[in-house]
N, C-alpha and C positions, 0 to 999 in steps of 0.2 A: 504494500500500500504506500509506503514512503516513496518508493521510486515512481509509482503511479501519480502521486501528487506533484512530484517534481516534473513529470512529463506533462501534466495538465498545465502547469505554469508555462512551459515551453510552447505548448500547443496554442495557448492564448497570447503568446508573445509578451509574457510578464517576466520581468527580471527578478530572480530570487533575491538579489542584493537589495532590492527595494521593498521586499516583504517585511512588514512590521510585525504582524502576528496573524494567526488563523483563528477563526471562530469555530468551536466544535461543541458537540454534546459530550457526554461522559463515556462514549464507547472506547473500550480499552484499545482496540486496534488503531483508532484515530489518534488517541493520546500517544501511543507508542510511535506511530508514524511521525508525528510532530517532534517527538523527542529524538528519534533517529536522524531527522533532517536538521536538528538544532534550531527549530522554530519555536518562538514563544506562542503559547496557546491561551486563548481567552474563551471561557465558557459562554455560550449564548444565553442572553437574558430570558428569552421566551422559555427555553428548556428549564432553566433554574426556577422561574416563576411557576411553571407547571408542576415541578417536583414539590415546591413549597406548598402549593394549593392542595396537591394530593395528600401530603403529610398532614396538613391541617384538617382535612376532611375525615381522617381516620378516627 
């Protein structure tokens, strides 16, 4: 997956050197891919809000 994300950047003509961070959910494979590529990861607000509401409803 890490290589696939790098390939996506190249396909879209985006320079990895200009990448600030990527927005992800908490999927372990995406977290690992970001770490392997040395990219900063930011969790998506919508996903975190959904998790908080789910926990509050229990």
